[in-house]
C-alpha positions in Angstrom: -0.1 16.0 -6.0 1.4 12.6 -5.7 -0.7 9.9 -4.2 1.7 9.2 -1.2 1.6 12.9 -0.2 -2.2 12.9 -0.6 -2.4 9.8 1.7 -0.4 11.6 4.4 -2.5 14.7 4.2 -5.7 12.8 4.5 -4.4 10.7 7.4 -3.3 13.9 9.3 -6.7 15.6 8.7 -8.6 12.4 9.7 -6.5 12.1 12.9 -7.0 15.7 13.8 -10.8 15.4 13.3 -10.8 12.3 15.5 -8.8 14.0 18.2 -10.9 17.2 18.0 -14.1 15.2 18.2 -12.9 13.3 21.3 -11.5 16.3 23.1 -14.6 18.3 22.1 -16.7 15.7 24.0 -14.4 16.4 27.0 -15.0 20.1 26.6 -18.8 19.7 26.3 -19.5 17.0 28.9 -16.4 17.5 31.1 -16.9 21.3 31.4 -13.5 22.4 30.4 -13.1 26.1 31.3 -11.8 27.3 27.8 -12.8 26.3 24.3 -9.2 26.4 23.0 -8.0 23.7 25.3 -9.5 20.8 23.3 -8.3 22.4 20.0 -4.7 22.7 21.3 -5.0 19.1 22.7 -6.0 17.8 19.3 -3.2 19.7 17.6 -0.6 18.4 20.0 -2.0 14.9 19.6 -1.5 15.0 15.8 2.0 16.6 16.1 3.1 13.9 18.6 1.6 11.3 16.3 3.8 12.6 13.5 6.9 12.7 15.7 6.4 9.2 17.0 5.6 8.1 13.3 2.4 6.4 14.5 0.6 7.9 11.5 2.8 6.2 8.9 0.0 3.8 8.2 1.7 2.5 5.1 4.6 1.1 7.1 2.5 -1.3 9.1 2.8 -4.8 7.6 0.2 -6.5 9.9 -3.1 -5.3 11.4 -1.9 -6.1 14.9 1.3 -4.1 14.4 -0.9 -1.1 13.7 -3.1 -1.8 16.7 0.0 -2.1 19.0 1.6 1.0 17.6 -1.5 3.1 18.0 -2.1 1.7 21.5 1.4 2.4 22.8 1.3 6.0 21.4 -2.1 6.5 23.0 -0.8 5.3 26.4 2.3 7.5 26.4 0.9 10.7 24.9 -2.4 10.2 26.8 -0.5 10.0 30.1 1.2 13.4 29.3 -2.1 15.0 28.4 -3.7 13.5 31.5 -0.9 15.0 33.7 -1.3 18.3 32.0 -5.0 18.5 32.7 -4.5 17.2 36.2 -1.9 19.7 37.3 -2.4 22.8 35.1 -6.2 23.1 34.7 -7.1 24.6 38.0 -10.3 23.6 39.7 -11.2 21.0 37.1 -12.8 17.9 38.7 -13.2 15.5 35.7 -9.6 14.4 35.2 -10.4 10.7 34.8 -12.8 11.4 31.9 -9.6 11.9 29.9 -9.2 8.1 29.9 -12.6 7.7 28.2 -11.5 10.3 25.6 -8.3 8.3 25.0 -10.2 5.1 24.5 -12.5 6.8 21.9 -9.4 8.1 20.0 -7.8 4.7 20.1 -10.8 2.9 18.6 -11.4 5.6 16.0 -7.8 5.6 14.9 -7.8 1.8 14.5 -10.9 2.2 12.4 -9.2 4.9 10.3 -6.2 2.6 9.7 -8.6 -0.3 8.8 -10.4 1.9 6.3 -7.1 3.0 4.7 -5.9 -0.7 4.7 -9.1 -1.8 3.0 -9.7 0.9 0.5 -6.2 2.4 -0.2 -3.3 0.0 0.6 -5.0 -3.0 -1.1 -5.7 -0.9 -4.2 -2.0 -0.9 -5.0 -2.6 -0.6 -8.7 -2.5 3.1 -8.4 0.6 3.4 -6.3 3.3 2.6 -8.9 5.1 5.5 -10.3 6.6 5.0 -13.7 10.4 5.3 -13.8 12.1 8.2 -15.7 13.7 6.7 -18.8 15.2 9.8 -20.3 18.8 8.6 -20.0 18.1 4.8 -20.3 19.2 2.8 -23.4 17.2 -0.3 -24.0 19.2 -3.4 -24.8 16.6 -6.1 -24.6 16.3 -9.0 -22.2 20.1 -9.4 -21.9 22.8 -6.8 -22.1 25.3 -7.0 -24.9 28.0 -8.3 -22.5 25.7 -11.0 -21.2 24.7 -12.2 -24.7 28.3 -13.2 -25.3 28.3 -15.8 -22.5 24.6 -16.7 -21.9 22.5 -18.3 -24.6 19.2 -16.6 -25.2 16.3 -18.1 -23.3 14.0 -19.3 -26.1 10.9 -19.4 -23.8 11.5 -15.7 -23.0 11.8 -14.9 -26.6 8.5 -16.7 -27.3 6.8 -14.8 -24.5 8.0 -11.5 -25.8 6.9 -12.4 -29.3 3.4 -13.2 -28.0 2.9 -9.9 -26.2 1.3 -8.1 -29.2 -1.3 -11.0 -29.5 -2.3 -10.8 -25.8 -5.9 -9.6 -25.1 -6.4 -6.2 -23.5 -8.6 -7.5 -20.7 -6.5 -8.7 -17.7 -8.8 -11.7 -17.0 -8.3 -13.0 -20.5 -4.5 -13.1 -20.5 -4.3 -16.2 -18.4 -6.7 -18.1 -20.7 -4.7 -17.0 -23.7 -1.4 -18.2 -22.3 -3.0 -21.5 -21.3 -4.0 -22.0 -24.9 -0.4 -21.7 -26.0 1.1 -23.4 -23.0 2.4 -26.3 -25.1 4.7 -23.9 -27.0 6.8 -23.5 -23.9 9.3 -26.0 -22.5 8.8 -28.0 -19.3 11.2 -25.6 -17.5 8.6 -22.9 -17.5 6.5 -22.4 -14.3 3.1 -20.8 -14.6 1.7 -19.3 -11.3 -1.4 -17.5 -10.3 -1.1 -16.8 -6.6 -0.9 -13.8 -4.2 0.8 -15.9 -1.5 4.7 -15.7 -1.7 5.1 -18.8 0.5 3.4 -20.9 -2.1 6.4 -20.5 -4.4 8.7 -22.5 -2.1 6.8 -25.6 -3.0 8.4 -25.4 -6.5 12.0 -25.0 -5.3 13.0 -28.5 -6.4 11.8 -27.8 -10.0 14.3 -25.0 -10.6 12.5 -23.5 -13.6 14.4 -21.1 -15.9 11.3 -18.9 -16.4 8.5 -18.1 -14.0 5.3 -16.4 -15.4 3.1 -14.7 -12.8 -0.5 -14.4 -14.1 -1.6 -12.4 -11.0 -0.9 -8.7 -11.3 1.7 -7.3 -8.8 -0.9 -4.7 -7.9 -2.9 -7.4 -6.1 0.1 -8.7 -4.1 0.7 -7.0 -0.8 4.1 -8.5 0.0 5.7 -7.9 -3.4 9.3 -8.0 -2.2 8.8 -11.4 -0.6 7.1 -12.7 -3.7 10.0 -11.6 -6.0 12.6 -12.8 -3.6 11.0 -16.3 -3.3 10.6 -16.4 -7.1 14.3 -15.6 -7.5 15.1 -18.3 -5.0 13.4 -21.1 -6.9 14.9 -20.0 -10.3 17.8 -21.7 -11.9 20.9 -19.6 -12.4 20.3 -17.1 -15.2 16.5 -17.6 -15.0 13.9 -14.9 -15.7 10.7 -13.7 -14.1 7.7 -12.5 -16.2 5.1 -10.4 -14.4 2.9 -7.3 -14.9 1.4 -4.4 -13.1 -0.7 -1.3 -13.6 1.1 2.0 -13.0 -0.6 5.1 -11.6 -0.1 6.9 -14.9 -1.8 4.0 -16.9 -4.6 3.9 -14.4 -5.2 7.6 -14.6 -5.3 7.5 -18.4 -7.7 4.5 -18.3 -10.1 6.3 -15.9 -10.0 9.6 -17.8 -10.7 7.8 -21.1 -13.8 6.1 -19.8 -15.8 9.3 -19.1 -16.4 12.6 -20.8 -14.4 15.8 -19.9 -15.1 17.3 -16.5 -16.9 14.2 -15.3 -13.8 12.1 -15.8 -11.9 14.4 -13.4 -14.6 13.9 -10.8 -14.6 10.2 -11.3 -10.8 10.1 -11.0 -10.9 12.1 -7.8 -13.5 9.8 -6.3 -11.6 6.7 -7.4 -9.2 7.3 -4.6 -11.8 5.9 -2.2 
């Protein structure tokens, strides 16, 4: 099962448990006449959450975007459920207790998103899927056509030649490159930042090679970072960066523990 699909399933289950818990309180303390009413309410709540795309937690770029989206859906769907209980549950006197239930659901859903944001979406190393390269022909840094018109970037060639000498530990790579920094020209920019806006400070320098020490897995706004990097590069410049793919991470985790145990560790690593 792919990680993205597993995320959605866990979010749906979590949201259903939250809604069932809140409407269960309404059944227990609000004395609803039938036990299936809170179950159906929880089910409808989750379905409408999918329809309104409220539960697409990975699409929220800011915390307050998520809070606003969850709040608006809670108001709209909550109003429909309130009207349903008010007009269709005959003889029930605790209509306004639905508002308390909606508040409970709202806060618990925000908490659910915060947990996913903290423990899943900021552990991006394991989200990258390796591309299928069955029909790809590798031609090097430049294509054959480009090589006719563009001289080879010597700094890029030096960096590629140094890859076999790089230490396996990520934290040691930066130190290794700093040791050999003098081998590169002044047009090479070394950066160790997760803030895409910081790159704009180097726009006047117009380097022909930007080397990112920080793994792309630790950068939340990757598109902005790469766009800003491309913006400060001179024409024909290159970007050097690295990331940990999901397949590489899986192999790493499984290799660190004995059989059977390593599967359990890999399953728990999601959290």
